[in-house]
VEXDREN-2710 file (C-alpha; in Angstrom, 1 decimal):
% VEXDREN-2710
k/r/px/py/pz
1/MET/133.2/139.4/163.8
2/GLU/133.4/138.0/167.3
3/PRO/135.1/140.5/169.6
4/GLY/133.0/141.7/172.5
5/LEU/131.5/145.2/172.4
6/GLY/131.5/146.3/176.0
7/ALA/134.9/148.0/175.8
8/HIS/133.8/150.0/172.8
9/VAL/130.7/151.6/174.0
10/GLY/131.5/154.9/175.6
11/LYS/135.2/154.1/175.9
12/GLU/136.4/157.6/175.0
13/ILE/133.4/159.6/176.1
14/GLY/134.0/162.2/178.8
15/MET/136.4/164.3/176.8
16/THR/135.1/167.7/175.7
17/ARG/132.1/169.3/173.9
18/LEU/129.7/166.4/174.5
19/PRO/126.2/167.2/173.2
20/LYS/123.4/167.5/175.9
21/SER/120.6/167.1/173.3
22/ILE/120.3/165.0/170.2
23/VAL/117.5/165.0/167.6
24/ILE/117.2/161.8/165.4
25/ALA/115.3/162.3/162.2
26/GLY/113.7/159.0/161.2
27/GLY/112.9/155.9/163.1
28/GLY/113.1/152.3/161.8
29/THR/115.9/150.0/162.8
30/ALA/118.6/152.7/162.3
31/GLY/116.9/155.4/164.2
32/TRP/115.9/153.4/167.2
33/LEU/119.3/151.8/167.4
34/ALA/120.8/155.3/167.4
35/ALA/118.6/156.3/170.3
36/LEU/119.3/153.2/172.3
37/ILE/123.1/153.0/171.8
38/LEU/123.9/156.7/172.2
39/LYS/121.7/157.1/175.3
40/ASP/123.3/154.0/176.8
41/ALA/126.8/155.1/176.0
42/LEU/126.4/158.5/177.6
43/ARG/124.5/157.1/180.5
44/SER/127.4/154.8/181.3
45/GLU/129.6/157.9/181.6
46/GLY/127.1/159.7/183.9
47/THR/126.3/162.2/181.1
48/PRO/122.6/163.1/180.8
49/LEU/121.4/163.2/177.3
50/ASP/118.1/164.5/176.0
51/VAL/117.1/162.4/172.9
52/THR/114.1/163.3/170.6
53/LEU/113.2/161.1/167.7
54/ILE/110.9/162.2/164.8
55/GLU/109.0/159.4/163.2
56/SER/105.9/159.8/161.1
57/ILE/103.3/157.0/160.9
58/ARG/102.5/158.2/157.4
59/ILE/105.9/157.0/156.2
60/GLY/105.6/153.2/156.0
61/THR/108.2/150.5/155.4
62/ILE/108.2/147.6/153.0
63/GLY/108.7/145.0/155.8
64/VAL/110.6/142.3/153.9
65/GLY/113.1/140.1/155.7
66/GLU/116.5/141.3/156.7
67/GLY/119.5/139.5/158.0
68/THR/122.0/140.7/160.6
69/THR/125.5/139.8/161.6
70/ALA/126.5/138.6/165.1
71/VAL/127.2/142.2/166.2
72/PHE/123.4/142.8/166.5
73/ARG/123.1/140.0/169.1
74/MET/126.1/141.5/171.0
75/ILE/124.4/144.9/171.1
76/LEU/121.1/143.3/172.4
77/GLN/123.2/141.7/175.2
78/LYS/125.0/145.0/175.9
79/LEU/121.7/146.8/176.2
80/GLY/120.4/144.1/178.5
81/PHE/117.6/142.8/176.3
82/ASP/116.2/139.3/176.7
83/GLU/117.0/137.2/173.6
84/ALA/113.9/134.9/173.9
85/GLU/111.7/138.0/174.2
86/PHE/113.3/139.5/171.1
87/LEU/112.8/136.3/169.1
88/ARG/109.2/136.0/170.2
89/GLU/108.1/139.6/169.8
90/THR/109.7/140.2/166.4
91/GLY/109.1/136.8/164.8
92/ALA/112.8/136.5/164.3
93/THR/114.8/133.4/163.5
94/ILE/118.3/132.2/164.0
95/LYS/121.0/132.8/161.4
96/TYR/124.3/131.0/161.2
97/GLY/125.5/132.2/157.8
98/ILE/124.7/132.3/154.1
99/ARG/124.2/129.5/151.7
100/HIS/125.4/130.6/148.2
101/LYS/123.6/128.6/145.5
102/ASP/124.8/128.5/141.9
103/TRP/127.4/131.3/142.4
104/ARG/130.5/129.3/141.4
105/ARG/128.6/127.3/138.7
106/ILE/125.0/126.1/138.3
107/GLY/124.4/123.1/140.5
108/HIS/127.1/124.0/143.0
109/HIS/126.5/125.6/146.5
110/TYR/128.7/126.5/149.4
111/ASP/128.0/127.8/152.9
112/GLY/129.6/130.7/154.7
113/PRO/129.1/130.1/158.5
114/ILE/129.9/133.1/160.6
115/ASP/131.5/131.4/163.5
116/ASP/135.3/131.2/163.6
117/PRO/137.0/127.9/164.7
118/ALA/140.3/129.4/163.6
119/ALA/140.1/131.5/166.7
120/ILE/140.2/128.3/168.7
121/VAL/142.6/126.3/166.5
122/ALA/144.9/128.5/164.4
123/GLY/145.6/127.0/161.0
124/ILE/142.4/124.8/160.9
125/ASP/141.4/126.4/157.6
126/LEU/144.8/125.9/156.1
127/TYR/144.5/122.1/156.9
128/ALA/141.1/122.0/155.3
129/VAL/142.3/123.6/152.1
130/ALA/145.4/121.4/151.9
131/SER/143.3/118.2/152.4
132/GLY/140.8/119.2/149.8
133/ARG/138.0/119.6/152.3
134/SER/135.5/122.5/152.6
135/VAL/136.7/125.0/155.3
136/ALA/133.1/125.0/156.6
137/GLU/133.3/121.4/157.7
138/ALA/135.0/122.2/161.1
139/HIS/132.4/125.0/161.9
140/LEU/129.9/124.4/164.6
141/PHE/127.5/126.6/162.7
142/GLN/127.8/124.4/159.6
143/GLN/126.6/121.4/161.7
144/LEU/123.7/123.5/163.1
145/MET/122.8/124.6/159.6
146/LYS/122.7/121.0/158.4
147/GLN/120.6/119.8/161.3
148/LYS/118.4/122.9/161.4
149/LYS/118.8/123.4/165.1
150/VAL/119.0/126.3/167.5
151/PRO/122.3/126.8/169.3
152/TRP/121.0/125.5/172.7
153/ALA/120.3/122.1/174.2
154/LEU/118.2/121.3/177.2
155/ASN/119.9/120.2/180.4
156/GLY/117.0/119.4/182.6
157/ASP/115.0/122.6/182.4
158/ARG/118.0/124.8/181.6
159/LEU/119.2/125.9/178.1
160/VAL/122.9/125.2/177.5
161/ALA/124.8/126.8/174.7
162/ALA/126.4/124.5/172.1
163/GLY/129.4/126.6/171.7
164/PRO/131.1/130.0/172.4
165/PHE/130.1/131.8/169.2
166/HIS/127.6/134.6/168.6
167/HIS/124.9/133.8/166.0
168/ALA/122.9/136.3/164.1
169/TYR/119.2/136.8/163.3
170/HIS/116.7/137.1/160.5
171/PHE/113.7/139.4/161.0
172/ASP/111.1/141.7/159.5
173/GLN/112.8/145.1/159.9
174/ALA/109.4/146.8/160.6
175/ARG/108.8/144.5/163.6
176/ALA/112.4/144.8/164.8
177/GLY/112.0/148.6/164.7
178/THR/108.8/148.4/166.7
179/TYR/110.5/146.2/169.3
180/LEU/113.5/148.6/169.7
181/LYS/111.1/151.5/169.9
182/SER/109.3/149.8/172.8
183/LYS/112.7/149.6/174.7
184/ALA/113.7/153.2/174.2
185/SER/112.6/154.6/177.6
186/GLY/113.4/158.2/178.1
187/VAL/113.3/159.1/174.4
188/THR/110.8/161.7/173.3
189/LEU/108.9/160.6/170.2
190/LEU/107.3/163.1/167.9
191/ASP/104.9/161.8/165.2
192/ASP/105.7/164.5/162.7
193/GLN/107.5/165.3/159.5
194/ILE/110.3/167.7/158.7
195/ARG/109.3/170.6/156.5
196/SER/112.6/172.4/156.3
197/VAL/116.2/172.5/157.7
198/ARG/117.6/175.7/159.1
199/LYS/121.3/175.8/158.8
200/ASN/123.9/177.5/161.0
201/GLY/127.3/177.6/159.2
202/GLU/128.1/174.1/158.1
203/GLY/125.7/172.5/160.5
204/VAL/122.0/172.3/161.5
205/LYS/120.5/175.0/163.7
206/ALA/116.9/173.8/163.8
207/LEU/114.3/171.7/162.1
208/LYS/110.9/173.1/161.1
209/LEU/108.2/170.5/161.4
210/GLU/104.9/170.2/159.6
211/SER/103.1/170.7/163.0
212/GLY/104.7/174.2/163.1
213/ARG/107.1/173.2/165.9
214/GLU/110.7/174.1/165.6
215/LEU/113.4/171.7/167.1
216/THR/116.9/172.7/168.1
217/ALA/119.6/170.4/169.5
218/ASP/123.3/170.2/170.0
219/PHE/123.6/167.3/167.5
220/PHE/121.4/165.8/164.8
221/ILE/121.3/162.2/163.4
222/ASP/119.9/161.7/159.9
223/CYS/118.1/158.3/159.6
224/THR/115.7/159.4/156.9
225/GLY/116.9/156.8/154.4
226/PHE/117.2/157.6/150.7
227/ARG/115.6/161.0/151.3
228/ARG/118.7/162.2/153.3
229/VAL/116.6/165.1/154.5
230/LEU/119.3/166.6/156.8
231/ILE/122.7/165.6/155.4
232/GLY/121.5/166.5/151.9
233/GLU/121.0/170.1/152.9
234/LEU/124.6/170.2/154.2
235/GLY/126.3/169.5/150.9
236/ALA/127.2/165.8/151.2
237/SER/128.1/164.2/147.9
238/TRP/127.2/160.7/146.8
239/MET/130.1/158.4/145.7
240/SER/128.7/155.8/143.3
241/TYR/129.8/152.2/143.3
242/ALA/128.1/151.5/140.0
243/ASP/131.4/150.8/138.3
244/VAL/132.2/148.0/140.9
245/LEU/128.9/146.4/141.8
246/PRO/127.0/144.9/138.9
247/VAL/123.3/145.0/140.1
248/ASN/121.1/148.1/140.3
249/ARG/117.6/147.0/141.1
250/ALA/115.8/144.9/143.8
251/MET/112.3/143.3/143.5
252/PRO/111.2/142.3/147.0
253/PHE/108.4/139.7/147.6
254/TRP/107.1/137.2/150.1
255/ILE/106.8/133.4/150.1
256/ASP/104.7/131.6/152.7
257/ILE/106.2/129.0/155.0
258/ALA/104.3/125.8/154.6
259/GLU/102.6/124.3/157.7
260/GLY/105.1/122.0/159.5
261/GLU/108.0/123.1/157.3
262/GLU/111.3/123.3/159.2
263/ILE/113.0/126.7/159.0
264/ASP/116.5/126.8/157.7
265/PRO/118.7/128.9/160.1
266/LEU/120.5/130.5/157.1
267/THR/120.1/133.1/154.4
268/LEU/119.8/131.7/150.9
269/ALA/121.6/133.7/148.2
270/PHE/120.5/132.1/144.9
271/ALA/122.4/133.3/141.9
272/GLN/120.3/133.8/138.7
273/LYS/121.1/134.6/135.1
274/ASN/121.0/138.4/135.7
275/GLY/121.7/138.8/139.4
276/TRP/120.7/136.8/142.5
277/MET/117.7/136.2/144.9
278/TRP/117.7/136.4/148.6
279/LYS/115.5/134.2/150.8
280/ILE/115.3/135.1/154.5
281/PRO/113.1/133.2/156.9
282/THR/111.1/134.8/159.6
283/GLN/108.7/132.7/161.8
284/ASP/105.8/133.5/159.6
285/ARG/107.1/133.8/156.0
286/TYR/110.1/134.1/153.8
287/GLY/111.2/137.7/152.9
288/CYS/112.6/137.4/149.4
289/GLY/113.8/139.6/146.6
290/TYR/115.5/139.4/143.2
291/VAL/118.5/141.7/142.9
292/TYR/119.3/142.2/139.3
293/SER/120.8/144.3/136.5
294/ASP/118.4/146.3/134.4
295/LEU/121.1/146.7/131.9
296/HIS/120.6/143.0/131.1
297/VAL/116.9/142.4/131.8
298/SER/113.7/144.4/132.2
299/PRO/111.7/144.4/135.4
300/GLU/109.0/142.3/133.6
301/GLU/111.6/139.8/132.4
302/ALA/113.2/139.7/135.8
303/LYS/109.9/138.8/137.4
304/ALA/109.4/136.0/134.8
305/GLU/112.9/134.8/135.4
306/ILE/112.6/134.4/139.1
307/GLU/109.1/132.8/138.7
308/THR/110.7/130.2/136.4
309/ALA/113.5/129.6/139.0
310/LEU/111.0/129.2/141.8
311/GLY/108.3/127.3/139.9
312/HIS/105.5/129.6/141.0
313/ASP/104.2/133.2/140.6
314/ILE/105.3/136.0/142.8
315/GLU/103.7/139.3/143.8
316/PRO/106.4/142.0/143.9
317/ARG/105.9/144.5/146.7
318/ASN/108.1/147.1/145.0
319/ASP/110.9/147.5/142.5
320/ILE/113.7/149.5/144.1
321/ARG/116.5/151.2/142.2
322/ILE/119.9/150.4/143.8
323/ASP/122.2/153.4/143.6
324/ALA/125.0/151.7/145.4
325/GLY/127.5/153.9/147.0
326/ARG/128.2/156.1/150.1
327/LEU/128.4/159.7/151.1
328/ASP/131.8/161.4/150.8
329/GLN/131.2/162.6/154.4
330/SER/128.7/161.1/156.7
331/TRP/129.4/163.6/159.5
332/ILE/129.2/167.2/158.6
333/GLY/129.1/170.0/161.2
334/ASN/126.8/168.8/164.0
335/CYS/124.9/166.2/161.8
336/CYS/125.7/162.5/161.2
337/ALA/123.9/160.3/158.6
338/LEU/123.4/156.7/159.4
339/GLY/121.9/153.7/157.8
340/LEU/120.5/154.1/154.2
341/ALA/121.0/157.9/154.5
342/SER/124.8/157.2/154.7
343/SER/125.3/154.3/152.3
344/PHE/123.5/151.7/150.3
345/LEU/124.7/148.3/149.1
346/GLU/123.0/145.2/147.8
347/PRO/122.1/143.0/150.8
348/LEU/124.4/140.1/150.0
349/GLU/126.3/140.0/153.3
350/ALA/124.0/141.8/155.7
351/THR/126.2/144.8/155.9
352/SER/123.4/147.4/156.5
353/ILE/122.5/147.0/160.1
354/HIS/126.1/145.8/160.9
355/GLY/127.5/149.0/159.5
356/THR/125.0/151.1/161.4
357/ILE/125.8/149.6/164.7
358/VAL/129.6/149.8/164.3
359/GLN/129.3/153.4/163.1
360/LEU/127.1/154.2/166.2
361/LEU/129.8/152.8/168.4
362/MET/132.5/154.9/166.8
363/LEU/130.2/158.0/167.0
364/ALA/129.6/157.4/170.7
365/ASN/133.4/157.1/171.2
366/TRP/134.2/160.3/169.2
367/LEU/131.4/162.7/169.9
368/GLY/133.4/164.6/172.4
369/ASP/136.7/164.3/170.5
370/PRO/137.9/167.5/168.6
371/ASP/139.2/165.2/165.9
372/GLY/136.2/162.9/166.1
373/ARG/134.5/164.0/162.9
374/ALA/137.6/163.4/160.7
375/LYS/138.2/160.0/162.4
376/PHE/134.6/159.0/161.9
377/ASN/134.4/160.0/158.2
378/SER/137.7/158.2/157.4
379/ALA/136.6/155.0/159.2
380/ALA/133.1/155.0/157.8
381/ALA/134.5/155.4/154.3
382/THR/136.9/152.5/154.8
383/GLN/134.2/150.3/156.2
384/VAL/131.8/150.7/153.3
385/ASP/134.6/150.5/150.7
386/ASP/135.7/147.2/152.3
387/PHE/132.1/146.0/152.2
388/ARG/131.9/146.9/148.5
389/ASP/135.1/144.9/147.7
390/PHE/133.9/141.9/149.7
391/ILE/130.6/141.8/147.9
392/ARG/132.3/142.1/144.5
393/THR/134.5/139.1/145.4
394/HIS/131.4/136.9/145.4
395/TYR/131.0/137.6/141.7
396/ILE/134.3/136.0/140.7
397/SER/132.6/133.0/139.1
398/GLU/133.0/130.3/136.6
399/ARG/129.6/131.2/135.2
400/ARG/129.4/132.5/131.6
401/ASP/125.8/131.3/130.8
402/SER/124.3/134.8/130.2
403/ALA/125.4/138.2/129.1
404/PHE/125.3/139.4/132.7
405/TRP/127.9/136.9/133.9
406/GLN/130.0/137.4/130.8
407/ASP/130.1/141.1/131.4
408/VAL/130.8/140.6/135.1
409/ALA/133.8/138.3/134.3
410/GLU/135.3/141.0/132.1
411/SER/135.0/143.9/134.6
412/HIS/136.5/142.7/137.9
413/PRO/138.2/145.7/139.5
414/LYS/142.0/145.4/139.8
415/PRO/142.2/145.8/143.6
416/VAL/139.9/142.8/144.0
417/THR/141.7/140.6/141.4
418/ASP/145.1/141.6/142.9
419/ARG/143.9/140.4/146.3
420/ILE/142.6/137.2/144.8
421/SER/145.9/136.5/143.1
422/HIS/147.7/137.1/146.5
423/TRP/145.3/134.7/148.3
424/ARG/145.8/131.9/145.7
425/ALA/149.3/131.5/147.0
426/GLN/148.4/131.9/150.7
427/LEU/145.2/131.9/152.7
428/PRO/144.0/135.3/154.0
429/LYS/145.4/136.3/157.3
430/ARG/144.7/139.1/159.7
431/GLY/147.8/141.1/158.6
432/ASP/146.2/141.4/155.1
433/PHE/143.5/143.7/156.5
434/GLN/143.8/147.3/157.8
435/ALA/143.2/147.4/161.5
436/PHE/139.8/148.9/162.2
437/PRO/139.4/151.5/165.0
438/GLY/139.0/150.0/168.4
439/ASP/139.2/146.5/167.0
440/LEU/135.5/146.8/166.2
441/PRO/134.0/143.9/164.1
442/HIS/134.8/144.2/160.4
443/VAL/135.3/142.2/157.3
444/GLN/138.4/140.2/157.8
445/GLU/139.9/136.7/157.0
446/GLN/137.2/134.7/158.9
447/LEU/134.6/136.0/156.4
448/TYR/136.7/135.9/153.3
449/THR/138.0/132.4/153.7
450/PRO/134.7/130.4/153.3
451/VAL/133.8/132.6/150.3
452/LEU/137.1/132.2/148.5
453/ASP/137.1/128.5/149.3
454/GLY/133.5/128.1/148.0
455/LEU/134.3/129.8/144.8
456/GLY/137.4/127.6/144.2
457/LEU/139.8/130.6/144.6
458/LEU/142.2/129.0/147.1
459/ASP/145.1/126.9/145.9
460/ARG/145.3/123.4/147.5
461/GLY/148.9/122.9/146.3
462/SER/150.1/126.1/148.0
463/ALA/148.4/125.0/151.3
464/LYS/149.9/121.5/151.1
465/ALA/153.3/123.0/150.5
466/VAL/153.1/125.1/153.6
467/LEU/152.1/122.1/155.8
468/ALA/154.7/119.9/154.2
469/GLU/157.4/122.1/155.8
470/ASP/156.1/121.1/159.2
471/PRO/154.8/117.5/159.3
472/LYS/154.1/117.7/163.1
473/ARG/151.9/120.8/162.7
474/ARG/150.0/119.0/159.9
475/ALA/149.4/116.0/162.1
476/ARG/148.2/118.3/165.0
477/LEU/145.8/120.1/162.6
478/ARG/144.5/116.9/161.1
479/LYS/143.7/115.6/164.6
480/ALA/142.1/118.9/165.6
481/HIS/140.0/119.1/162.4
482/GLU/138.6/115.6/163.0
483/GLN/137.9/116.3/166.6
484/LEU/136.1/119.6/166.0
485/LYS/134.0/117.9/163.3
486/LYS/133.0/115.1/165.7
487/GLU/132.4/117.4/168.7
488/TYR/130.3/119.9/166.7
489/ARG/128.3/117.2/165.0
490/GLN/127.5/115.7/168.4
491/ALA/126.8/119.0/170.0
492/ALA/124.4/120.0/167.2
493/SER/122.6/116.6/167.4
494/LYS/121.7/117.5/171.0
495/CYS/120.3/120.9/170.2
496/LEU/116.6/121.7/169.9
497/PRO/114.9/121.9/166.4
498/HIS/114.7/125.5/165.1
499/ARG/111.0/125.8/164.4
500/SER/109.7/123.9/167.5
501/TYR/111.9/126.1/169.8
502/LEU/110.6/129.3/168.3
503/GLN/107.1/128.0/168.5
504/SER/107.7/127.1/172.2
505/LEU/108.4/130.8/172.9
506/ARG/105.1/131.8/171.5
507/GLU/103.3/129.1/173.4
508/ALA/105.0/130.1/176.7
509/LYS/103.7/133.6/176.3
510/ALA/100.2/132.5/175.5
511/ALA/100.0/130.1/178.5
END
């Protein structure tokens, strides 16, 4: 997911019927991203936009850790925010990818780094599979994960990037929302709650607030999470993924980071007997959670299971029901739902914030397009359906040690298994994926390949046969593979340690 975003923000704005006023219902990460991205997009086209956001201090957030994809960093850059300031003010950490522990079998782990060396050397993954090596070996981010470094080295008093790839972040979403809020100049904030929605045909005419105030606007954004206060009034239907995704509950909790403990720049996804645990580092603590199937284990048993795996007690902060799925239409009339109001998936591949950002970029492009609503709804549906299938692919496992894993093995959807069968004979390639509007970042071969490789779903014999047809190409790829490994290992060795760099940002502010 590496293409730049500058060309996508406001690319098609300036057509017809652009809104002059937008009301965003709900704050948090999704709401404040909507305010920032839409205001920036229309400003770049010289179109004034009045943005009002309704956020009640009485509606709190859980505040557990959340991971992003690289698209979040690209948006921060597009909006002109200082990365060091963001890391310092939100307590965020660097993320290079996901470590999947015990997914293929107990005792096995694999990494899914999010950089893409195949964009530099085409065929590098093919060589790795043919030679029996992990495809992650030739990734810069794999070396940075191993050495627990940030992606910068010091050259004198200047930071120098170790490579050309965008990394991601981990953060407490409550603190991230507060930071984004602090940057949203020119946005009117109302500390209020919505009492009722007054409709006008298929759209929203006005919002009646608890304060007695009534708000009208040309366009409305629903970021009210699971409550779906606006879009629910407009007749949107929920399309469940319960038949595809096997977990339906999440039990979030925190774990303290020990004094002096180095911080892993990765998300840990730790498979269990009845689901999996996430472990996401911020600068102050680990945001964790057990995502499990209550068809196979009770909440009390799930708590005991994860405590046994960790070797200590936990204090759950909630027990959330996961009704995985999406709306049949996220944009109805003059209202568009974003974030958890639009779709909800288990947090295995950090799809939530990524999906929100990409949908905001599409919305910005199509707000003034007479066919924009149809385009948006089609693309948003494709996006989330593809996320669903990518997540399900992680469950194609050798594990049969519990009823959960046995049931999972017997219920893989045919579209997913058909793709896996195809990719056993040849590695995933760009042509296997439907082109996404505007070439916006989406799930494609660079994300699938490490997962398929880690799960043992790529066939070495097929890869060897392909390279055997072109010995010169094989020799070139072998040399490139060894060179990338060496260069990336050396580059990572020169980079700064993760925790000490983050600590230096705090100390610089205090000085």
